[in-house]
C-alpha positions in Angstrom: -89.1 -91.2 -35.2 -90.2 -90.7 -38.8 -93.9 -90.9 -39.6 -95.5 -91.0 -43.0 -98.8 -89.2 -43.0 -101.3 -88.9 -45.9 -104.3 -86.7 -45.2 -107.4 -86.9 -47.4 -110.7 -85.2 -47.2 -112.4 -87.8 -45.1 -109.5 -90.0 -43.8 -105.9 -89.9 -42.5 -103.4 -92.6 -43.1 -100.3 -92.8 -40.9 -97.3 -95.2 -40.8 -94.9 -95.0 -37.9 -91.6 -96.5 -38.8 -90.4 -96.8 -35.2 -93.3 -98.8 -34.0 -94.1 -100.4 -37.4 -97.8 -99.6 -37.0 -100.2 -98.5 -39.7 -103.1 -96.3 -38.6 -106.3 -95.3 -40.4 -108.6 -92.6 -39.0 -111.9 -91.5 -40.6 -113.5 -88.0 -40.4 -115.6 -89.0 -37.4 -112.5 -89.9 -35.3 -112.9 -93.7 -35.6 -109.5 -95.3 -35.7 -107.9 -98.6 -36.6 -104.3 -99.4 -35.8 -102.7 -102.4 -37.6 -99.3 -104.0 -36.9 -97.0 -104.6 -39.9 -98.3 -108.1 -40.6 -102.0 -107.0 -40.7 -101.1 -103.9 -42.7 -99.4 -106.1 -45.3 -102.4 -108.5 -45.4 -104.7 -105.5 -45.9 -102.5 -104.2 -48.8 -102.5 -107.6 -50.4 -106.3 -107.7 -50.2 -106.7 -104.2 -51.7 -104.3 -105.1 -54.6 -106.2 -108.3 -55.3 -109.5 -106.5 -55.4 -108.1 -103.8 -57.6 -106.6 -106.3 -60.0 -109.8 -108.3 -60.0 -112.0 -105.3 -60.9 -109.4 -104.0 -63.4 -109.1 -107.3 -65.3 -112.8 -108.2 -65.1 -114.6 -108.2 -68.5 -118.2 -107.3 -68.7 -118.7 -110.0 -71.3 -119.2 -113.6 -70.3 -117.3 -116.5 -71.8 -120.3 -117.6 -73.8 -120.5 -114.1 -75.4 -116.8 -114.2 -76.3 -117.2 -117.7 -77.8 -120.2 -116.6 -79.9 -118.3 -113.6 -81.3 -115.3 -115.8 -82.3 -117.6 -118.4 -84.0 -118.6 -115.8 -86.6 -115.1 -114.7 -87.3 -112.8 -116.8 -89.4 -109.4 -117.0 -87.8 -106.6 -116.1 -90.1 -102.9 -116.7 -89.5 -100.9 -113.5 -88.8 -97.7 -113.7 -90.9 -95.8 -111.9 -88.0 -96.6 -114.8 -85.7 -95.2 -117.4 -88.1 -91.7 -116.1 -88.0 -89.4 -117.5 -85.3 -86.6 -115.4 -84.0 
């Protein structure tokens, strides 16, 4: 009968371990209930979007290539040693 509840300013998240349901309720009373499979799919989607936005560079590949053309690449002595 344990429930995990997280209340925010404009939303409430709730997980019921007994029924394995994830519930999201906004400040207006609108509510979505997901079973464990759809809740897991939602979490995967959210993590993918977060990683995508976190790892995204503002520079394009062409910009990065132009920057590297001007710089002469030098060998780093630390990378020449094999352990």
